[in-house]
C-alpha positions, 0 to 999 in steps of 0.5 A: 495516530495522525500523520505528522508533516513537517512543513511541506513534507509527509512523515514518509519523507514525501513532499506535499502535493497540491492536495496536501500530504499523503493522508489527504491523497489517501482519503481522496482515493478512498472517497473516489473509489467508493463511487467507482467499482473499477477504481475499487479493484485497486483498494487492497494495494492502495491500503497496504502501500499507504499503511506500509509507507505510514506505519504509525497509522497502521496496526503493527500486527498486520504489517507483515501480511500487508508487506507480503501482499504487496510482494504478491501484487508486484510479483504476480499482478492485481488479479493474483492479489484479488484471487487471494482476497477472494479466497480469504473472504470465502474462507471467512464465510465458512467460519475460519475467522480466527486468523488470516490464511497466510499459505498463499503468501508463504513464499514471500519475505517477512517484513524486515525489522528496523523500519520504517524506511525514511524515503520512498521513490513513489508516494501518494502525494505524487499521484496525478490528479486531473479534473478532480479525479485520480482516474481521469487518464483511465484505469490502466494509467491509475493502476500503473501509478498504484503499481509504481507506489507498490514497487517503491514500497516493497523496494524501500522496505527490502533495502532496510538492513537489520541492526548489526548487519554487515554487508 
């Protein structure tokens, strides 16, 4: 499963940035956050948004849960998402590893059929990079950029209409 850019465009429709297409940005983010615990706080929204924007790189069975997590993040913020993640980790430590606890995400819409979207108004290749870092302008600025990508991801998926839908 590789990202298939066409010329200077990513498979999500984004134009390549200075680092290349979104996968290049994604790998750079993952690398940088390994050494930075403050940046790592945004790991879950980074992964979910990237996979929802590039579902050919994802395991399809997890996309619905990732979409619901993105909605929770957009709706209630990073701390709420981190609490849900901590709940799942604690649950798994007590032997309930058979499946993900979807109860905290039940209020959110399932992944719409008919995707993926062809365009997202904010993508990874549009992230600002200064002095070789995504957090050179501070963690709040970085968090705002990730939130913007998450909002664009949720909005694009929500805009998909099921085949045969007449609105």
